[in-house]
NUDREN-198385 format. One record per residue: x, y, z negated of N, C-alpha, C in turn. Coordinates in steps of 0.02 Angstrom, whole numbers, padded with zeros to 5 digits, always signed. Atoms other than C-alpha are relative to their C-alpha. Example, Ala and Ser with C-alpha at 12.3 -4.5 7.8 and 13.67 -1.06 7.14 Angstrom:
BEGIN
+00045-00059+00000+00615-00225-00390+00045+00060+00000-00042-00059+00003+00684-00053-00357-00039+00055-00037
***
This chain:
BEGIN
-00065+00026-00018+05042-02810+00939-00001-00076-00004-00007+00072+00000+05089-02989+00977+00073-00017+00013-00070+00021-00006+05259-03065+00951+00002-00076-00002-00010+00072+00000+05305-03243+00995+00074-00013-00013-00069+00015+00019+05461-03304+00908+00016-00071+00021-00021+00065-00026+05557-03448+00983+00069-00017-00028-00067+00022+00023+05701-03548+00910+00049+00003+00059-00051-00009-00052+05861-03517+01005+00006-00061+00046-00009+00060-00042+05873-03698+01064-00060-00014+00045+00060+00010-00041+05697-03686+01139-00005+00049+00058+00003-00051-00052+05733-03536+01251+00002-00032+00070-00011+00030-00066+05782-03651+01395-00062-00036+00027+00060+00035-00024+05610-03736+01404-00059+00047+00010+00052-00050-00009+05510-03574+01413+00015+00041+00062-00009-00040-00061+05482-03483+01577-00064+00036+00017+00059-00035-00027+05362-03368+01669-00039+00037-00053+00033-00038+00053+05323-03255+01521-00029+00064+00029+00032-00062-00022+05198-03115+01557-00048+00023-00054+00046-00028+00049+05098-02998+01446-00049+00048+00033+00052-00045-00024+04942-02892+01467-00039+00027-00059+00041-00029+00053+04831-02778+01363-00068+00022+00028+00067-00025-00017+04647-02726+01364-00025+00043-00057+00030-00044+00051+04568-02579+01271-00075-00011+00001+00072+00011+00005+04391-02608+01208-00033+00050-00048+00029-00050+00045+04364-02455+01098-00052+00041+00035+00052-00044-00027+04243-02313+01133+00013+00014+00074-00005-00011-00071+04213-02308+01320+00055-00040+00034-00054+00039-00028+04350-02437+01348+00066+00038+00003-00059-00043-00002+04476-02298+01320+00038-00003-00067-00032+00000+00065+04509-02295+01133+00034-00067-00013-00038+00061+00012+04640-02421+01080-00006-00026-00071+00010+00026+00067+04569-02456+00908-00029-00071+00002+00025+00068-00011+04487-02614+00978+00029-00024+00066-00026+00026-00063+04551-02729+01114+00041-00063-00011-00038+00063+00004+04675-02868+01146+00068+00007+00034-00065+00010-00031+04852-02915+01189+00005-00074+00016-00008+00070-00019+04889-03075+01284+00070-00013+00026-00065+00022-00027+05048-03169+01324-00011-00071+00027+00003+00066-00030+05052-03316+01444+00071-00022+00016-00067+00027-00014+05203-03429+01466-00006-00074+00016-00004+00071-00013+05254-03601+01520+00053-00029-00047-00046+00034+00045+05335-03718+01394-00005-00075+00013-00002+00071-00017+05388-03896+01436-00049-00016+00057+00043+00012-00057+05288-03878+01598-00074+00011-00012+00071-00014+00015+05124-03832+01512-00010+00074-00009+00015-00071+00006+05044-03661+01523-00037+00013-00065+00029-00017+00065+05000-03581+01356-00016+00075+00000+00022-00069+00004+04902-03421+01329-00014+00018-00073+00012-00026+00067+04906-03323+01166-00037+00066+00007+00038-00063+00000+04775-03187+01139-00012+00020-00072+00019-00027+00065+04760-03078+00986-00046+00059+00014+00048-00053-00014+04610-02963+00978-00030+00028-00064+00037-00033+00054+04520-02840+00866-00067+00019+00031+00067-00010-00028+04333-02846+00902-00042+00044-00045+00046-00043+00038+04188-02737+00845-00021-00033-00065+00021+00024+00066+04134-02752+00664-00076+00003-00006+00070-00004+00021+03962-02766+00580-00042-00057+00029+00042+00058-00019+03837-02909+00586-00049+00018+00056+00047-00019-00052+03723-02809+00701+00032+00005+00069-00037-00010-00063+03857-02802+00837+00024-00065+00032-00021+00065-00027+03868-02987+00882-00001+00000+00077+00005-00001-00073+03808-02960+01061+00057+00040+00031-00054-00041-00026+03933-02819+01090+00068-00034-00010-00062+00037+00014+04071-02924+01009+00010-00055+00052-00005+00053-00050+04033-03069+01126+00016+00029+00069-00015-00032-00064+04033-02952+01276+00072+00025+00004-00071-00020+00002+04202-02882+01222+00046-00059+00012-00041+00060-00010+04272-03059+01214+00000-00021+00074+00005+00017-00072+04209-03093+01391+00041+00051+00041-00038-00052-00035+04282-02927+01449+00075-00010-00008-00071+00013+00012+04449-02969+01370+00024-00057+00045-00020+00058-00039+04456-03139+01454+00002+00015+00075+00001-00016-00072+04413-03064+01623+00045+00058+00019-00040-00060-00016+04521-02907+01608+00075-00008-00014-00072+00011+00009+04688-02974+01544+00029-00019+00068-00026+00009-00068+04793-02965+01702+00066-00038-00001-00060+00042-00006+04914-03108+01727+00010-00020+00073-00003+00014-00071+04913-03096+01917+00071-00018+00024-00069+00017-00019+05104-03109+01924+00024-00066-00030-00020+00062+00034+05106-03268+01819+00005-00056+00052-00013+00054-00049+05181-03411+01920+00008-00067-00034-00009+00061+00038+05172-03546+01788-00044-00057+00024+00039+00059-00015+05089-03715+01788-00074+00014-00013+00072-00011+00007+04903-03689+01821-00036-00060+00027+00042+00054-00026+04773-03824+01837-00036+00027+00060+00030-00025-00062+04710-03805+02014-00068-00032+00010+00068+00026-00009+04522-03822+02026-00024+00008+00071+00019-00009-00070+04517-03769+02208+00046-00041+00044-00044+00034-00047+04579-03872+02353+00047+00050+00033-00048-00046-00032+04731-03800+02440-00033+00031+00061+00030-00036-00055+04686-03670+02569-00066+00031-00020+00063-00027+00024+04542-03609+02460-00003+00076-00001+00001-00072-00004+04587-03429+02493+00038+00035-00055-00038-00031+00055+04681-03397+02331+00074-00014+00010-00071+00011+00000+04866-03371+02326+00019-00042-00060-00022+00044+00054+04961-03493+02215+00010+00038-00065-00015-00037+00061+05009-03354+02093-00060+00037-00029+00058-00039+00024+04834-03279+02074-00035-00036-00057+00036+00028+00056+04752-03307+01905-00075+00009+00014+00072-00004-00010+04563-03336+01899-00029+00062-00034+00033-00057+00031+04436-03204+01846+00004-00004-00076-00006+00009+00072+04437-03276+01669+00069-00030-00012-00070+00021+00008+04618-03290+01613+00007-00065-00040-00004+00062+00038+04576-03439+01501-00015-00062+00041+00023+00056-00041+04514-03548+01644+00054-00048+00023-00050+00043-00033+04675-03612+01719+00065-00006-00037-00059+00014+00040+04796-03628+01576-00014-00064-00039+00009+00064+00035+04826-03789+01482-00023+00009-00072+00016-00009+00072+04807-03716+01306-00009+00074-00015+00013-00069+00019+04733-03557+01232-00002+00005-00076+00004-00017+00070+04763-03487+01058-00028+00071-00004+00032-00066+00005+04641-03343+01023-00010+00014-00073+00002-00016+00071+04658-03259+00855-00002+00075-00010-00001-00072+00015+04650-03090+00769-00056+00018-00047+00054-00025+00041+04520-02985+00682-00063-00003+00043+00056+00012-00044+04369-03059+00770-00066+00027-00027+00057-00032+00033+04244-02989+00644-00065-00040+00002+00061+00041+00006+04121-03134+00651-00011-00016-00073+00016+00011+00070+04032-03161+00487-00057-00050-00008+00056+00042+00019+03923-03293+00408-00045+00040-00046+00046-00039+00042+03767-03221+00328-00030-00043-00055+00024+00043+00054+03746-03362+00202+00056-00007-00051-00051+00009+00051+03837-03406+00042+00044-00061+00017-00049+00052-00014+03985-03526+00038-00030-00070-00005+00030+00067+00010+03884-03675-00029-00045-00018+00059+00044+00014-00057+03755-03660+00111+00041-00014+00063-00043+00011-00058+03893-03648+00242+00034-00069-00004-00032+00066+00009+03985-03801+00170-00050-00056+00013+00052+00051-00011+03822-03900+00170-00016-00006+00074+00015+00000-00072+03784-03850+00350+00056-00034+00039-00057+00032-00034+03960-03903+00404-00001-00075-00014+00002+00071+00018+03947-04069+00309-00056-00036+00037+00058+00031-00033+03775-04103+00385+00003+00007+00076-00008-00011-00071+03839-04054+00558-00059+00039+00029+00057-00040-00022+03699-03925+00571+00014+00074-00005-00018-00070+00006+03793-03761+00566-00035+00042+00053+00031-00038-00054+03729-03704+00735-00075+00006-00011+00072-00003+00012+03548-03750+00693-00017+00049-00055+00015-00045+00057+03554-03655+00528+00016+00072+00018-00015-00068-00021+03636-03503+00607-00055+00025+00045+00055-00020-00044+03504-03499+00744-00063+00013-00039+00059-00008+00041+03367-03521+00615+00004+00065-00039-00010-00062+00038+03439-03379+00510-00009+00060+00046+00006-00055-00047+03452-03268+00664-00073+00013+00019+00071-00007-00018+03270-03301+00711-00038+00030-00059+00032-00028+00059+03216-03263+00531+00015+00075-00004-00020-00071+00004+03313-03099+00534-00036+00042+00052+00033-00038-00052+03234-03046+00698-00074+00008-00012+00070-00004+00016+03059-03079+00630-00012+00053-00054+00009-00047+00056+03083-02975+00472+00021+00070+00016
***
């Protein structure tokens, strides 16, 4: 579920609200995993909110990443008529209201949150040091390569 609460005095600056859902459970049918998205325009800017529950377990990173890609490409906001950054010249074959294949591509701001199930496989001190040294990605890749060797 996803609820967006708006102060009464802000109702007048929000328009073009649309929602969509995607199931990512077993066979894409079970609704124990998946996402809910809401796109809207506020003060002339398009904002997309996505909440998702992705696969668990450290061995499922590839599947988790594929689910995230599937969510971004399957959330259907085709009726959304809000402010979209136009990367194609006019007459490019797309209707003005058509959203791109990846729903995150043509909105001004995306908030993606939920139970994403990504995990660090190191202790807190090692993670803090990697962040401080700006080497988090290097250490994660190194750890992944070590795990695949053993």
